[in-house]
C-alpha positions as CSV (number, residue, x, y, z in Angstrom):
1,M,-17.2,67.2,-20.0
2,R,-15.8,66.1,-23.4
3,S,-12.4,67.0,-24.6
4,S,-11.9,69.3,-27.6
5,L,-10.4,66.4,-29.5
6,S,-13.4,64.2,-28.8
7,I,-15.8,67.0,-30.0
8,L,-13.8,67.6,-33.2
9,L,-13.8,63.9,-34.0
10,S,-17.6,63.7,-33.4
11,I,-18.2,66.7,-35.7
12,G,-15.9,65.2,-38.4
13,A,-17.6,61.8,-38.2
14,A,-21.0,63.4,-38.5
15,A,-19.9,65.5,-41.5
16,L,-18.4,62.5,-43.2
17,L,-21.6,60.5,-42.6
18,T,-23.7,63.4,-44.0
19,L,-21.6,63.7,-47.1
20,T,-21.7,59.9,-47.7
21,A,-25.4,59.8,-47.3
22,A,-25.9,62.8,-49.7
23,S,-23.6,61.2,-52.3
24,V,-25.6,57.9,-52.1
25,C,-28.9,59.7,-52.4
26,R,-27.6,61.8,-55.4
27,Y,-26.3,58.6,-57.1
28,E,-29.6,56.9,-56.6
29,A,-31.5,59.9,-57.9
30,L,-29.3,60.1,-61.0
31,S,-29.3,56.4,-61.8
32,S,-33.1,56.1,-61.4
33,T,-33.9,59.2,-63.6
34,P,-35.1,58.0,-67.0
35,K,-33.3,59.3,-70.0
36,S,-35.3,62.2,-71.4
37,I,-36.6,62.1,-74.9
38,A,-36.9,65.5,-76.8
39,F,-37.5,66.6,-80.3
40,K,-37.2,70.2,-81.6
41,N,-40.2,69.8,-83.8
42,A,-42.7,67.4,-85.3
43,A,-40.6,67.0,-88.5
44,E,-37.6,65.8,-86.4
45,F,-39.7,63.2,-84.7
46,K,-41.2,62.1,-88.0
47,D,-37.7,61.5,-89.4
48,F,-36.7,59.6,-86.3
49,A,-39.8,57.4,-86.4
50,L,-39.4,56.7,-90.2
51,C,-35.7,55.8,-89.8
52,N,-36.7,53.3,-87.1
53,G,-39.3,51.4,-89.2
54,F,-42.5,53.1,-88.1
55,F,-45.2,54.2,-90.5
56,F,-46.4,57.8,-91.2
57,H,-49.9,59.0,-92.2
58,R,-51.0,62.6,-92.6
59,G,-54.4,62.0,-91.2
60,N,-56.2,63.5,-94.2
61,M,-57.0,62.9,-97.8
62,N,-55.5,66.0,-99.3
63,G,-51.9,65.1,-98.6
64,V,-51.2,68.3,-96.6
65,V,-48.8,67.8,-93.7
66,G,-49.7,70.3,-91.0
67,G,-48.2,70.5,-87.5
68,N,-49.7,67.1,-86.7
69,Y,-49.9,63.6,-88.1
70,F,-50.1,59.9,-87.1
71,I,-47.2,57.5,-86.5
72,A,-48.0,53.7,-86.3
73,D,-46.2,50.5,-85.9
74,H,-48.1,49.1,-88.8
75,L,-49.3,50.4,-92.2
76,V,-52.5,52.4,-91.7
77,T,-55.0,53.9,-94.1
78,L,-57.4,56.8,-93.6
79,D,-60.1,54.3,-93.0
80,D,-58.0,52.7,-90.2
81,L,-57.7,56.1,-88.6
82,E,-61.4,56.9,-88.7
83,E,-62.0,56.0,-85.0
84,V,-59.0,58.0,-83.8
85,L,-59.2,61.2,-85.9
86,T,-61.2,63.0,-83.2
87,R,-58.3,62.3,-80.8
88,R,-60.7,61.4,-78.0
89,D,-59.6,58.8,-75.4
90,C,-56.1,58.6,-76.9
91,G,-54.7,55.2,-76.1
92,L,-57.8,54.2,-74.1
93,T,-59.7,52.2,-76.9
94,P,-58.6,49.3,-79.1
95,A,-58.6,51.6,-82.1
96,W,-55.4,53.3,-80.8
97,R,-53.4,50.1,-80.6
98,G,-50.1,50.7,-82.4
99,I,-51.0,54.3,-83.3
100,L,-49.9,57.7,-82.0
101,W,-51.1,61.2,-82.9
102,V,-48.2,63.6,-83.0
103,C,-48.4,67.4,-82.8
104,Q,-45.8,70.1,-82.5
105,I,-46.4,72.2,-79.4
106,H,-44.9,75.6,-80.2
107,D,-44.0,77.7,-83.2
108,T,-46.1,76.3,-86.0
109,P,-47.7,78.4,-88.8
110,W,-51.1,77.2,-87.7
111,F,-51.0,78.3,-84.1
112,T,-48.6,79.6,-81.5
113,A,-48.9,76.9,-78.9
114,L,-50.9,73.7,-78.3
115,D,-52.6,73.4,-74.9
116,T,-51.5,69.9,-74.0
117,D,-54.2,69.7,-71.3
118,H,-56.8,69.6,-74.1
119,V,-55.7,66.3,-75.4
120,D,-57.7,63.5,-73.8
121,G,-56.2,60.2,-72.7
122,K,-52.6,58.9,-72.7
123,R,-50.1,61.5,-73.7
124,R,-46.5,62.5,-73.3
125,V,-44.4,65.6,-74.1
126,W,-41.1,64.9,-75.8
127,G,-39.5,68.3,-76.1
128,N,-41.5,70.5,-78.4
129,V,-43.7,67.5,-79.5
130,L,-46.8,66.0,-77.9
131,V,-47.6,62.4,-78.6
132,A,-50.9,60.8,-77.6
133,G,-52.2,57.3,-78.1
134,D,-50.8,53.8,-77.5
135,E,-48.7,53.9,-74.3
136,D,-46.8,50.6,-75.3
137,L,-45.8,52.3,-78.5
138,M,-44.6,55.4,-76.6
139,D,-42.5,53.1,-74.3
140,R,-41.0,51.4,-77.4
141,I,-40.1,54.7,-79.0
142,E,-38.5,56.0,-75.8
143,E,-36.4,52.8,-75.5
144,L,-35.3,53.2,-79.2
145,Y,-34.4,56.8,-78.5
146,A,-32.4,56.0,-75.4
147,N,-30.5,53.3,-77.3
148,N,-29.8,55.6,-80.2
149,K,-28.2,58.3,-78.1
């Protein structure tokens, strides 16, 4: 039969080991969690992109900026966007290289909420903004965002 002191020491050691393991797991989870990227609306993301040297295109000829537009890492014309205007296979064809379609998800005058599942291809949600297209460009923007925080 074990003494009371021996039992208390065993319980204390087990508790310390459990706390240490929990702390290590929590540290690993926190350190491996990527920094989140979030924008309140499409206009805020456009400002961020333009301030970081990216190019903006409305995606139409009439100059109207709705709740969606294109951001690119190179100057684009409407002709350059012809193959991506349908937003099919976002990021899956060469036409998407260096191009993102950007759309605000909630609270636009045009609709109450965008169903992000209806966007085909590579996409990410950054707060209230959906971006779809070139994944390498998304990675670069996420890196810029993390470095600017």
